[in-house]
C-alpha positions as CSV (number, residue, x, y, z in Angstrom):
1,M,-131.5,-73.8,-47.3
2,K,-133.0,-71.1,-45.2
3,M,-136.4,-72.9,-45.1
4,S,-134.7,-76.1,-43.9
5,N,-132.8,-74.2,-41.2
6,K,-136.1,-72.7,-39.9
7,T,-137.7,-76.1,-39.9
8,L,-134.8,-77.6,-38.0
9,N,-134.9,-74.7,-35.5
10,K,-138.6,-75.2,-34.9
11,I,-138.2,-78.9,-34.4
12,S,-135.3,-78.4,-32.0
13,S,-137.2,-75.8,-30.0
14,F,-140.1,-78.2,-29.9
15,F,-138.0,-81.0,-28.4
16,V,-136.3,-78.5,-26.0
17,S,-139.8,-77.5,-24.7
18,L,-140.7,-81.2,-24.3
19,K,-137.6,-81.8,-22.2
20,S,-138.3,-78.8,-20.0
21,Q,-141.9,-79.9,-19.3
22,P,-142.1,-83.6,-18.4
23,M,-145.9,-83.6,-18.3
24,T,-146.0,-82.3,-21.9
25,V,-143.9,-85.2,-22.9
26,V,-146.3,-87.7,-21.3
27,L,-149.3,-86.1,-22.9
28,F,-147.6,-85.9,-26.3
29,L,-146.7,-89.6,-26.1
30,C,-150.2,-90.5,-25.1
31,A,-151.7,-88.6,-28.0
32,S,-149.2,-90.0,-30.4
33,F,-149.8,-93.5,-29.2
34,S,-153.6,-93.1,-29.8
35,I,-153.0,-91.9,-33.3
36,V,-150.6,-94.8,-34.1
37,I,-153.0,-97.4,-32.7
38,L,-155.8,-95.9,-34.9
39,F,-153.7,-96.1,-38.0
40,L,-152.5,-99.6,-37.2
41,M,-156.1,-100.7,-36.8
42,L,-157.1,-99.1,-40.1
43,F,-154.1,-100.7,-41.8
44,F,-154.8,-104.2,-40.3
45,V,-158.5,-104.2,-41.3
46,A,-157.7,-102.8,-44.8
47,R,-155.0,-105.4,-45.3
48,E,-157.3,-108.3,-44.4
49,G,-160.1,-107.0,-46.5
50,A,-158.0,-106.1,-49.6
51,Y,-158.5,-109.6,-51.1
52,A,-162.3,-109.2,-51.1
53,F,-162.1,-105.6,-52.4
54,T,-159.8,-106.7,-55.2
55,K,-162.1,-109.5,-56.3
56,F,-165.5,-107.9,-55.9
57,G,-164.8,-104.1,-56.0
58,P,-167.9,-102.0,-55.4
59,D,-170.0,-105.2,-55.5
60,L,-168.8,-105.9,-51.9
61,L,-170.8,-102.9,-50.9
62,F,-173.6,-102.8,-53.4
63,G,-174.0,-106.6,-54.2
64,M,-177.4,-108.1,-53.2
65,Q,-176.3,-111.6,-52.4
66,W,-174.1,-113.2,-49.8
67,D,-173.6,-116.9,-50.8
68,L,-170.8,-118.9,-49.2
69,E,-171.3,-121.8,-51.6
70,S,-171.0,-119.6,-54.7
71,N,-168.3,-117.4,-53.2
72,V,-170.4,-114.4,-53.9
73,F,-170.4,-111.7,-51.2
74,G,-172.5,-108.6,-51.5
75,G,-173.1,-106.5,-48.4
76,F,-175.9,-104.1,-49.5
77,P,-178.7,-105.9,-47.5
78,L,-176.5,-105.7,-44.4
79,L,-175.6,-102.0,-45.0
80,F,-179.3,-101.3,-45.6
81,G,-180.3,-103.1,-42.4
82,S,-177.7,-101.2,-40.4
83,L,-178.9,-97.8,-41.7
84,L,-182.6,-98.7,-41.3
85,V,-182.2,-99.7,-37.7
86,T,-179.9,-96.7,-36.9
87,F,-182.3,-94.2,-38.7
88,G,-185.2,-95.6,-36.7
89,A,-183.3,-95.3,-33.4
90,L,-182.3,-91.7,-34.1
91,V,-185.9,-90.7,-35.0
92,I,-186.9,-91.9,-31.5
93,A,-183.8,-90.8,-29.6
94,I,-183.3,-87.3,-31.1
95,P,-186.5,-85.6,-29.8
96,I,-186.4,-87.4,-26.5
97,G,-182.6,-86.8,-26.0
98,V,-182.6,-83.1,-27.0
99,S,-185.8,-82.4,-24.9
100,T,-184.3,-84.2,-21.9
101,A,-181.1,-82.2,-22.3
102,I,-183.0,-78.9,-22.4
103,F,-185.1,-79.9,-19.4
104,V,-182.2,-81.0,-17.3
105,S,-179.9,-78.0,-18.2
106,E,-182.5,-75.2,-18.2
107,V,-185.6,-76.2,-16.3
108,L,-184.6,-78.5,-13.4
109,P,-183.5,-76.8,-10.1
110,F,-179.7,-76.7,-9.7
111,H,-179.6,-79.2,-6.8
112,L,-181.4,-81.8,-9.0
113,R,-179.3,-81.5,-12.2
114,D,-176.2,-83.4,-11.2
115,P,-178.1,-86.4,-9.7
116,I,-180.3,-86.6,-12.8
117,K,-177.3,-86.3,-15.1
118,S,-175.6,-89.1,-13.2
119,I,-178.6,-91.4,-13.6
120,I,-178.8,-90.7,-17.3
121,E,-175.1,-91.3,-17.8
122,L,-175.4,-94.6,-15.9
123,L,-177.7,-95.8,-18.7
124,A,-174.7,-95.6,-21.0
125,S,-172.7,-97.9,-18.7
126,I,-175.2,-100.8,-18.8
127,P,-173.8,-103.7,-20.8
128,S,-175.4,-104.0,-24.2
129,V,-176.2,-107.6,-23.6
130,L,-178.6,-106.6,-20.8
131,Y,-180.4,-104.3,-23.3
132,G,-180.6,-107.3,-25.6
133,F,-182.1,-109.5,-22.8
134,I,-184.6,-106.7,-22.0
135,G,-185.6,-106.4,-25.6
136,L,-185.9,-110.1,-26.1
137,L,-188.0,-110.7,-23.0
138,I,-190.2,-107.6,-23.1
139,V,-190.1,-105.6,-26.3
140,V,-190.1,-108.6,-28.8
141,P,-193.3,-110.2,-27.4
142,L,-194.9,-106.7,-27.1
143,M,-194.2,-105.9,-30.8
144,A,-195.6,-109.3,-31.8
145,D,-198.8,-108.7,-29.9
146,I,-199.3,-105.1,-31.1
147,F,-198.7,-105.8,-34.8
148,G,-199.9,-109.4,-34.9
149,L,-196.6,-110.7,-36.1
150,P,-195.4,-114.3,-35.8
151,S,-192.1,-112.9,-34.4
152,G,-191.4,-109.5,-32.8
153,Q,-187.7,-109.6,-33.8
154,T,-187.9,-106.8,-36.3
155,A,-186.1,-103.6,-37.3
156,L,-188.6,-101.6,-35.3
157,T,-187.8,-103.6,-32.2
158,A,-184.1,-103.1,-32.7
159,S,-184.6,-99.4,-33.2
160,L,-186.6,-99.1,-30.0
161,V,-183.9,-100.8,-27.9
162,L,-181.1,-99.0,-29.7
163,S,-182.7,-95.7,-29.1
164,L,-182.5,-96.3,-25.3
165,M,-178.8,-96.9,-25.8
166,T,-178.3,-93.8,-27.9
167,I,-180.3,-91.3,-25.7
168,P,-177.6,-91.0,-23.0
169,T,-175.0,-90.0,-25.6
170,I,-177.3,-87.3,-27.0
171,V,-178.4,-86.0,-23.6
172,S,-174.8,-85.9,-22.2
173,V,-173.2,-84.0,-25.1
174,S,-176.2,-81.7,-25.8
175,G,-176.6,-80.9,-22.1
176,E,-173.0,-79.8,-21.8
177,I,-173.3,-77.6,-24.9
178,I,-176.6,-76.1,-23.7
179,S,-175.1,-75.4,-20.2
180,A,-172.1,-73.7,-21.8
181,V,-174.3,-70.9,-23.4
182,P,-173.3,-67.7,-21.6
183,K,-175.7,-66.6,-18.9
184,D,-175.4,-63.0,-20.1
185,Y,-177.4,-63.9,-23.2
186,K,-180.1,-65.5,-21.2
187,E,-180.4,-62.7,-18.7
188,A,-180.5,-60.1,-21.5
189,A,-183.4,-62.0,-23.2
190,L,-185.2,-62.3,-19.9
191,G,-184.5,-58.6,-19.2
192,L,-186.2,-57.6,-22.5
193,G,-189.3,-59.4,-21.5
194,A,-188.9,-62.9,-23.0
195,T,-190.3,-65.8,-21.1
196,K,-188.2,-68.8,-20.1
197,W,-189.4,-70.9,-23.0
198,E,-188.9,-68.0,-25.5
199,T,-185.4,-67.6,-24.2
200,I,-184.7,-71.3,-24.7
201,K,-186.2,-71.2,-28.2
202,S,-184.7,-68.0,-29.5
203,V,-181.4,-67.7,-27.6
204,V,-180.2,-71.0,-26.2
205,L,-181.0,-73.4,-29.0
206,P,-179.7,-71.2,-31.9
207,I,-176.4,-70.8,-30.0
208,A,-176.1,-74.5,-29.1
209,K,-177.4,-76.0,-32.4
210,S,-174.0,-77.0,-33.7
211,G,-173.2,-78.9,-30.5
212,I,-176.6,-80.5,-30.6
213,L,-176.0,-81.6,-34.2
214,A,-172.7,-83.0,-33.1
215,S,-174.3,-85.0,-30.4
216,I,-176.7,-86.5,-32.9
217,M,-173.8,-87.5,-35.1
218,L,-172.0,-89.1,-32.2
219,G,-175.3,-90.9,-31.4
220,F,-175.3,-92.2,-35.0
221,G,-171.8,-93.5,-34.6
222,R,-172.8,-95.2,-31.3
223,A,-175.9,-96.7,-32.9
224,I,-174.5,-98.0,-36.1
225,G,-171.7,-99.9,-34.4
226,E,-173.9,-101.7,-31.8
227,T,-173.6,-105.5,-32.1
228,I,-174.9,-107.9,-29.5
229,A,-178.1,-106.2,-28.5
230,V,-179.2,-105.7,-32.1
231,S,-178.3,-109.3,-33.1
232,M,-180.5,-110.6,-30.3
233,I,-183.7,-108.8,-31.4
234,S,-183.4,-107.8,-35.1
235,G,-184.3,-111.2,-36.6
236,N,-181.0,-111.6,-38.4
237,Q,-182.2,-112.0,-42.0
238,A,-180.0,-110.7,-44.7
239,H,-182.4,-109.1,-47.1
240,V,-183.6,-105.6,-48.0
241,A,-186.4,-105.0,-45.6
242,S,-189.6,-103.5,-47.1
243,S,-190.7,-102.0,-43.7
244,F,-189.7,-101.6,-40.1
245,L,-191.7,-104.7,-39.3
246,D,-189.4,-107.0,-41.2
247,A,-186.4,-108.8,-39.8
248,V,-183.0,-107.4,-40.7
249,Y,-179.3,-108.2,-40.4
250,T,-176.8,-105.4,-39.5
251,I,-173.2,-105.3,-40.4
252,P,-171.8,-105.6,-36.8
253,A,-174.2,-108.5,-36.0
254,F,-173.3,-110.3,-39.2
255,I,-169.6,-110.0,-38.6
256,A,-170.0,-111.2,-35.0
257,T,-172.0,-114.3,-36.0
258,H,-170.0,-115.3,-39.1
259,M,-166.4,-114.5,-38.2
260,G,-166.0,-117.5,-36.0
261,E,-167.0,-119.9,-38.8
262,A,-164.9,-118.2,-41.5
263,A,-161.6,-119.9,-42.4
264,V,-158.6,-117.6,-41.8
265,G,-157.4,-116.3,-45.2
266,S,-160.5,-117.4,-47.1
267,L,-162.5,-115.1,-49.3
268,E,-165.4,-115.0,-46.8
269,Y,-162.9,-114.0,-44.1
270,S,-161.6,-111.2,-46.2
271,A,-165.1,-110.1,-47.1
272,L,-166.1,-109.8,-43.5
273,F,-163.1,-107.6,-42.9
274,G,-164.2,-105.6,-45.9
275,L,-167.5,-105.0,-44.2
276,G,-165.7,-104.0,-41.1
277,L,-163.6,-101.5,-43.0
278,I,-166.8,-100.0,-44.5
279,L,-168.3,-99.7,-41.0
280,L,-165.0,-98.1,-39.8
281,I,-165.0,-95.6,-42.6
282,I,-168.6,-94.6,-42.0
283,T,-168.0,-94.1,-38.3
284,F,-164.8,-92.1,-39.0
285,I,-166.6,-89.8,-41.4
286,V,-169.5,-89.2,-39.1
287,N,-167.2,-88.5,-36.1
288,T,-165.1,-86.2,-38.2
289,L,-168.1,-84.3,-39.4
290,A,-169.2,-83.9,-35.7
291,D,-165.9,-82.5,-34.8
292,V,-166.0,-80.0,-37.8
293,V,-169.5,-78.9,-36.8
294,V,-168.5,-78.3,-33.2
295,K,-165.4,-76.2,-34.3
296,R,-167.5,-74.1,-36.7
297,G,-170.0,-73.5,-33.9
298,V,-167.2,-72.4,-31.6
299,Q,-165.8,-70.0,-34.2
300,R,-169.1,-68.4,-34.7
């Protein structure tokens, strides 16, 4: 009984504080609304995909065949294609993004940092369809000429274009973390005789490594969910690619191209929602890990 009274007192005091601070009420409602929307989205996607998960179980994720005529839906080639393209994009984007963040935050003169940051952040605001057009008109023919392929629509092409879309995320987040490293630490290292680059290597990067890792995870979430640009330049062939020079099909691109043709309530319709749920869970896990990494870095 005592515990229940304490709980009631805490709840009542909480609502009293909300009444006394109107702005707190607004922020509380906004935060609550965001959480409710997230869970409603998760519930809706899970409900629509439940039929396919009930019928196929793990085969929806690990099955190798997607055949509408046989009502057999396996999404492993699509998952493999998504991970292959995303991995290739991160291999390109991580060294460029982190190096750019270090250069902008630690090397550039102060009066140039904000303009350069603004230009880099503008890259993130370019519509993805424009990246797709650029890839289709420039990168695809270039890949075909370089590797002697009949078509340049390959996983490598998609990774190259996707890396351009991921770099701004890595640069923005990593740059903020690097800039937040206390100046006292840098000045102490320089006072002990360390050079600028030795200070960056031995002081700045070890302190900022958790934030940099979090930016990479956020870049992964950005890359794996990309749809239109990848669908335009990846070749869209649902098979397990043997190399980066093969055409692939990613989960977002596959859902975008097939959802319009699927009959509402059909098994294919449910299977597509099942793929969407898988993608949502992957993104949620990666973003959660990024948040945990940042919190651990702050605590240290």
